[in-house]
Chimera marker file (.cmm) of the C-alpha trace (Angstrom):
<marker_set name="trace">
<marker id="1" x="129.182" y="118.991" z="120.176" r="1" g="1" b="0" radius="0.5"/>
<marker id="2" x="130.789" y="118.212" z="116.839" r="1" g="1" b="0" radius="0.5"/>
<marker id="3" x="132.725" y="115.311" z="115.404" r="1" g="1" b="0" radius="0.5"/>
<marker id="4" x="134.958" y="114.927" z="112.379" r="1" g="1" b="0" radius="0.5"/>
<marker id="5" x="133.297" y="113.543" z="109.256" r="1" g="1" b="0" radius="0.5"/>
<marker id="6" x="135.359" y="112.783" z="106.188" r="1" g="1" b="0" radius="0.5"/>
<marker id="7" x="134.181" y="111.911" z="102.686" r="1" g="1" b="0" radius="0.5"/>
<marker id="8" x="135.069" y="108.251" z="103.304" r="1" g="1" b="0" radius="0.5"/>
<marker id="9" x="133.209" y="107.914" z="106.619" r="1" g="1" b="0" radius="0.5"/>
<marker id="10" x="130.403" y="105.349" z="106.638" r="1" g="1" b="0" radius="0.5"/>
<marker id="11" x="126.861" y="106.628" z="107.070" r="1" g="1" b="0" radius="0.5"/>
<marker id="12" x="123.687" y="104.640" z="107.538" r="1" g="1" b="0" radius="0.5"/>
<marker id="13" x="120.026" y="105.535" z="107.163" r="1" g="1" b="0" radius="0.5"/>
<marker id="14" x="119.906" y="107.431" z="110.461" r="1" g="1" b="0" radius="0.5"/>
<marker id="15" x="122.901" y="109.608" z="109.593" r="1" g="1" b="0" radius="0.5"/>
<marker id="16" x="121.682" y="110.161" z="106.026" r="1" g="1" b="0" radius="0.5"/>
<marker id="17" x="118.325" y="111.321" z="107.352" r="1" g="1" b="0" radius="0.5"/>
<marker id="18" x="119.963" y="113.730" z="109.790" r="1" g="1" b="0" radius="0.5"/>
<marker id="19" x="122.420" y="115.089" z="107.218" r="1" g="1" b="0" radius="0.5"/>
<marker id="20" x="119.772" y="115.593" z="104.532" r="1" g="1" b="0" radius="0.5"/>
<marker id="21" x="117.081" y="116.869" z="106.898" r="1" g="1" b="0" radius="0.5"/>
<marker id="22" x="114.539" y="114.125" z="106.190" r="1" g="1" b="0" radius="0.5"/>
<marker id="23" x="112.889" y="111.414" z="108.252" r="1" g="1" b="0" radius="0.5"/>
<marker id="24" x="114.684" y="108.082" z="108.530" r="1" g="1" b="0" radius="0.5"/>
<marker id="25" x="111.601" y="106.452" z="106.986" r="1" g="1" b="0" radius="0.5"/>
<marker id="26" x="112.186" y="108.551" z="103.857" r="1" g="1" b="0" radius="0.5"/>
<marker id="27" x="115.696" y="107.141" z="103.558" r="1" g="1" b="0" radius="0.5"/>
<marker id="28" x="114.306" y="103.625" z="104.015" r="1" g="1" b="0" radius="0.5"/>
<marker id="29" x="111.801" y="104.286" z="101.214" r="1" g="1" b="0" radius="0.5"/>
<marker id="30" x="114.588" y="105.530" z="98.919" r="1" g="1" b="0" radius="0.5"/>
<marker id="31" x="116.511" y="102.343" z="99.692" r="1" g="1" b="0" radius="0.5"/>
<marker id="32" x="113.467" y="100.118" z="99.090" r="1" g="1" b="0" radius="0.5"/>
<marker id="33" x="112.733" y="101.888" z="95.790" r="1" g="1" b="0" radius="0.5"/>
<marker id="34" x="116.408" y="101.503" z="94.816" r="1" g="1" b="0" radius="0.5"/>
<marker id="35" x="116.840" y="105.256" z="94.527" r="1" g="1" b="0" radius="0.5"/>
<marker id="36" x="119.968" y="105.360" z="96.689" r="1" g="1" b="0" radius="0.5"/>
<marker id="37" x="123.332" y="104.416" z="95.210" r="1" g="1" b="0" radius="0.5"/>
<marker id="38" x="124.580" y="100.904" z="95.941" r="1" g="1" b="0" radius="0.5"/>
<marker id="39" x="125.956" y="100.819" z="99.480" r="1" g="1" b="0" radius="0.5"/>
<marker id="40" x="129.727" y="100.790" z="99.795" r="1" g="1" b="0" radius="0.5"/>
<marker id="41" x="129.371" y="98.181" z="102.548" r="1" g="1" b="0" radius="0.5"/>
<marker id="42" x="126.378" y="95.830" z="102.184" r="1" g="1" b="0" radius="0.5"/>
<marker id="43" x="126.391" y="95.098" z="105.907" r="1" g="1" b="0" radius="0.5"/>
<marker id="44" x="127.764" y="97.061" z="108.811" r="1" g="1" b="0" radius="0.5"/>
<marker id="45" x="126.152" y="95.764" z="111.956" r="1" g="1" b="0" radius="0.5"/>
<marker id="46" x="123.536" y="94.043" z="109.806" r="1" g="1" b="0" radius="0.5"/>
<marker id="47" x="122.639" y="97.192" z="107.849" r="1" g="1" b="0" radius="0.5"/>
<marker id="48" x="123.936" y="98.786" z="104.650" r="1" g="1" b="0" radius="0.5"/>
<marker id="49" x="126.324" y="101.739" z="104.834" r="1" g="1" b="0" radius="0.5"/>
<marker id="50" x="127.449" y="104.311" z="102.309" r="1" g="1" b="0" radius="0.5"/>
<marker id="51" x="130.302" y="106.784" z="102.315" r="1" g="1" b="0" radius="0.5"/>
<marker id="52" x="129.364" y="110.359" z="103.074" r="1" g="1" b="0" radius="0.5"/>
<marker id="53" x="130.797" y="111.317" z="99.662" r="1" g="1" b="0" radius="0.5"/>
<marker id="54" x="128.471" y="108.816" z="97.903" r="1" g="1" b="0" radius="0.5"/>
<marker id="55" x="125.440" y="110.285" z="99.627" r="1" g="1" b="0" radius="0.5"/>
<marker id="56" x="126.544" y="113.888" z="99.198" r="1" g="1" b="0" radius="0.5"/>
<marker id="57" x="127.114" y="113.417" z="95.444" r="1" g="1" b="0" radius="0.5"/>
<marker id="58" x="123.831" y="111.506" z="95.059" r="1" g="1" b="0" radius="0.5"/>
<marker id="59" x="121.888" y="114.184" z="96.947" r="1" g="1" b="0" radius="0.5"/>
<marker id="60" x="123.280" y="116.945" z="94.760" r="1" g="1" b="0" radius="0.5"/>
<marker id="61" x="122.781" y="114.929" z="91.541" r="1" g="1" b="0" radius="0.5"/>
<marker id="62" x="119.176" y="114.111" z="92.334" r="1" g="1" b="0" radius="0.5"/>
<marker id="63" x="118.234" y="117.501" z="93.778" r="1" g="1" b="0" radius="0.5"/>
<marker id="64" x="117.719" y="116.072" z="97.249" r="1" g="1" b="0" radius="0.5"/>
<marker id="65" x="120.405" y="118.175" z="98.933" r="1" g="1" b="0" radius="0.5"/>
<marker id="66" x="118.761" y="120.939" z="100.951" r="1" g="1" b="0" radius="0.5"/>
<marker id="67" x="120.855" y="123.634" z="99.258" r="1" g="1" b="0" radius="0.5"/>
<marker id="68" x="121.331" y="126.320" z="101.884" r="1" g="1" b="0" radius="0.5"/>
<marker id="69" x="121.676" y="123.887" z="104.760" r="1" g="1" b="0" radius="0.5"/>
<marker id="70" x="123.990" y="121.559" z="102.883" r="1" g="1" b="0" radius="0.5"/>
<marker id="71" x="126.247" y="124.354" z="101.713" r="1" g="1" b="0" radius="0.5"/>
<marker id="72" x="126.699" y="125.341" z="105.342" r="1" g="1" b="0" radius="0.5"/>
<marker id="73" x="127.170" y="121.681" z="106.259" r="1" g="1" b="0" radius="0.5"/>
<marker id="74" x="129.869" y="121.254" z="103.640" r="1" g="1" b="0" radius="0.5"/>
<marker id="75" x="131.590" y="124.453" z="104.713" r="1" g="1" b="0" radius="0.5"/>
<marker id="76" x="131.773" y="123.090" z="108.254" r="1" g="1" b="0" radius="0.5"/>
<marker id="77" x="132.977" y="119.767" z="106.839" r="1" g="1" b="0" radius="0.5"/>
<marker id="78" x="135.760" y="121.568" z="105.002" r="1" g="1" b="0" radius="0.5"/>
<marker id="79" x="136.877" y="122.908" z="108.380" r="1" g="1" b="0" radius="0.5"/>
<marker id="80" x="136.936" y="119.334" z="109.676" r="1" g="1" b="0" radius="0.5"/>
<marker id="81" x="133.812" y="119.146" z="111.802" r="1" g="1" b="0" radius="0.5"/>
<marker id="82" x="130.094" y="118.681" z="111.331" r="1" g="1" b="0" radius="0.5"/>
<marker id="83" x="127.329" y="118.774" z="113.916" r="1" g="1" b="0" radius="0.5"/>
<marker id="84" x="126.061" y="115.569" z="115.436" r="1" g="1" b="0" radius="0.5"/>
<marker id="85" x="122.531" y="114.657" z="114.357" r="1" g="1" b="0" radius="0.5"/>
<marker id="86" x="121.187" y="116.025" z="117.647" r="1" g="1" b="0" radius="0.5"/>
<marker id="87" x="122.484" y="119.510" z="116.861" r="1" g="1" b="0" radius="0.5"/>
<marker id="88" x="121.792" y="119.717" z="113.126" r="1" g="1" b="0" radius="0.5"/>
<marker id="89" x="119.765" y="122.781" z="112.234" r="1" g="1" b="0" radius="0.5"/>
<marker id="90" x="116.396" y="122.091" z="110.635" r="1" g="1" b="0" radius="0.5"/>
<link id1="1" id2="2" r="1" g="1" b="0" radius="0.2"/>
<link id1="2" id2="3" r="1" g="1" b="0" radius="0.2"/>
<link id1="3" id2="4" r="1" g="1" b="0" radius="0.2"/>
<link id1="4" id2="5" r="1" g="1" b="0" radius="0.2"/>
<link id1="5" id2="6" r="1" g="1" b="0" radius="0.2"/>
<link id1="6" id2="7" r="1" g="1" b="0" radius="0.2"/>
<link id1="7" id2="8" r="1" g="1" b="0" radius="0.2"/>
<link id1="8" id2="9" r="1" g="1" b="0" radius="0.2"/>
<link id1="9" id2="10" r="1" g="1" b="0" radius="0.2"/>
<link id1="10" id2="11" r="1" g="1" b="0" radius="0.2"/>
<link id1="11" id2="12" r="1" g="1" b="0" radius="0.2"/>
<link id1="12" id2="13" r="1" g="1" b="0" radius="0.2"/>
<link id1="13" id2="14" r="1" g="1" b="0" radius="0.2"/>
<link id1="14" id2="15" r="1" g="1" b="0" radius="0.2"/>
<link id1="15" id2="16" r="1" g="1" b="0" radius="0.2"/>
<link id1="16" id2="17" r="1" g="1" b="0" radius="0.2"/>
<link id1="17" id2="18" r="1" g="1" b="0" radius="0.2"/>
<link id1="18" id2="19" r="1" g="1" b="0" radius="0.2"/>
<link id1="19" id2="20" r="1" g="1" b="0" radius="0.2"/>
<link id1="20" id2="21" r="1" g="1" b="0" radius="0.2"/>
<link id1="21" id2="22" r="1" g="1" b="0" radius="0.2"/>
<link id1="22" id2="23" r="1" g="1" b="0" radius="0.2"/>
<link id1="23" id2="24" r="1" g="1" b="0" radius="0.2"/>
<link id1="24" id2="25" r="1" g="1" b="0" radius="0.2"/>
<link id1="25" id2="26" r="1" g="1" b="0" radius="0.2"/>
<link id1="26" id2="27" r="1" g="1" b="0" radius="0.2"/>
<link id1="27" id2="28" r="1" g="1" b="0" radius="0.2"/>
<link id1="28" id2="29" r="1" g="1" b="0" radius="0.2"/>
<link id1="29" id2="30" r="1" g="1" b="0" radius="0.2"/>
<link id1="30" id2="31" r="1" g="1" b="0" radius="0.2"/>
<link id1="31" id2="32" r="1" g="1" b="0" radius="0.2"/>
<link id1="32" id2="33" r="1" g="1" b="0" radius="0.2"/>
<link id1="33" id2="34" r="1" g="1" b="0" radius="0.2"/>
<link id1="34" id2="35" r="1" g="1" b="0" radius="0.2"/>
<link id1="35" id2="36" r="1" g="1" b="0" radius="0.2"/>
<link id1="36" id2="37" r="1" g="1" b="0" radius="0.2"/>
<link id1="37" id2="38" r="1" g="1" b="0" radius="0.2"/>
<link id1="38" id2="39" r="1" g="1" b="0" radius="0.2"/>
<link id1="39" id2="40" r="1" g="1" b="0" radius="0.2"/>
<link id1="40" id2="41" r="1" g="1" b="0" radius="0.2"/>
<link id1="41" id2="42" r="1" g="1" b="0" radius="0.2"/>
<link id1="42" id2="43" r="1" g="1" b="0" radius="0.2"/>
<link id1="43" id2="44" r="1" g="1" b="0" radius="0.2"/>
<link id1="44" id2="45" r="1" g="1" b="0" radius="0.2"/>
<link id1="45" id2="46" r="1" g="1" b="0" radius="0.2"/>
<link id1="46" id2="47" r="1" g="1" b="0" radius="0.2"/>
<link id1="47" id2="48" r="1" g="1" b="0" radius="0.2"/>
<link id1="48" id2="49" r="1" g="1" b="0" radius="0.2"/>
<link id1="49" id2="50" r="1" g="1" b="0" radius="0.2"/>
<link id1="50" id2="51" r="1" g="1" b="0" radius="0.2"/>
<link id1="51" id2="52" r="1" g="1" b="0" radius="0.2"/>
<link id1="52" id2="53" r="1" g="1" b="0" radius="0.2"/>
<link id1="53" id2="54" r="1" g="1" b="0" radius="0.2"/>
<link id1="54" id2="55" r="1" g="1" b="0" radius="0.2"/>
<link id1="55" id2="56" r="1" g="1" b="0" radius="0.2"/>
<link id1="56" id2="57" r="1" g="1" b="0" radius="0.2"/>
<link id1="57" id2="58" r="1" g="1" b="0" radius="0.2"/>
<link id1="58" id2="59" r="1" g="1" b="0" radius="0.2"/>
<link id1="59" id2="60" r="1" g="1" b="0" radius="0.2"/>
<link id1="60" id2="61" r="1" g="1" b="0" radius="0.2"/>
<link id1="61" id2="62" r="1" g="1" b="0" radius="0.2"/>
<link id1="62" id2="63" r="1" g="1" b="0" radius="0.2"/>
<link id1="63" id2="64" r="1" g="1" b="0" radius="0.2"/>
<link id1="64" id2="65" r="1" g="1" b="0" radius="0.2"/>
<link id1="65" id2="66" r="1" g="1" b="0" radius="0.2"/>
<link id1="66" id2="67" r="1" g="1" b="0" radius="0.2"/>
<link id1="67" id2="68" r="1" g="1" b="0" radius="0.2"/>
<link id1="68" id2="69" r="1" g="1" b="0" radius="0.2"/>
<link id1="69" id2="70" r="1" g="1" b="0" radius="0.2"/>
<link id1="70" id2="71" r="1" g="1" b="0" radius="0.2"/>
<link id1="71" id2="72" r="1" g="1" b="0" radius="0.2"/>
<link id1="72" id2="73" r="1" g="1" b="0" radius="0.2"/>
<link id1="73" id2="74" r="1" g="1" b="0" radius="0.2"/>
<link id1="74" id2="75" r="1" g="1" b="0" radius="0.2"/>
<link id1="75" id2="76" r="1" g="1" b="0" radius="0.2"/>
<link id1="76" id2="77" r="1" g="1" b="0" radius="0.2"/>
<link id1="77" id2="78" r="1" g="1" b="0" radius="0.2"/>
<link id1="78" id2="79" r="1" g="1" b="0" radius="0.2"/>
<link id1="79" id2="80" r="1" g="1" b="0" radius="0.2"/>
<link id1="80" id2="81" r="1" g="1" b="0" radius="0.2"/>
<link id1="81" id2="82" r="1" g="1" b="0" radius="0.2"/>
<link id1="82" id2="83" r="1" g="1" b="0" radius="0.2"/>
<link id1="83" id2="84" r="1" g="1" b="0" radius="0.2"/>
<link id1="84" id2="85" r="1" g="1" b="0" radius="0.2"/>
<link id1="85" id2="86" r="1" g="1" b="0" radius="0.2"/>
<link id1="86" id2="87" r="1" g="1" b="0" radius="0.2"/>
<link id1="87" id2="88" r="1" g="1" b="0" radius="0.2"/>
<link id1="88" id2="89" r="1" g="1" b="0" radius="0.2"/>
<link id1="89" id2="90" r="1" g="1" b="0" radius="0.2"/>
</marker_set>
C-alpha cells in the first residue's frame, strides 16, 4: 500500500527513520545532538515535526541519505506515491 507524500508533508522521528532506513533511536540521537535541522513545527501532537523536503535535503547534505534506496524513493515520490514504512525496502 502506498500513500502520497509531498515535499511539504510533516514527518516525525518514526517516519524519518523509515524513510532513511535507520532505527528511530538513531533519529532521536540526531535530534538530541542537534544534528537535525530545526523542526518546521516544534510540536505536532507533543513532538517535533519536519517537512519531508527539510529531511531529504539534510540527509543528502550530510551524507546520511542511503543513495540507491533514496534515489528509488525519490523517483517514486516524483510519481506521487511512496511506500508506507511497513513496506519500505531495507
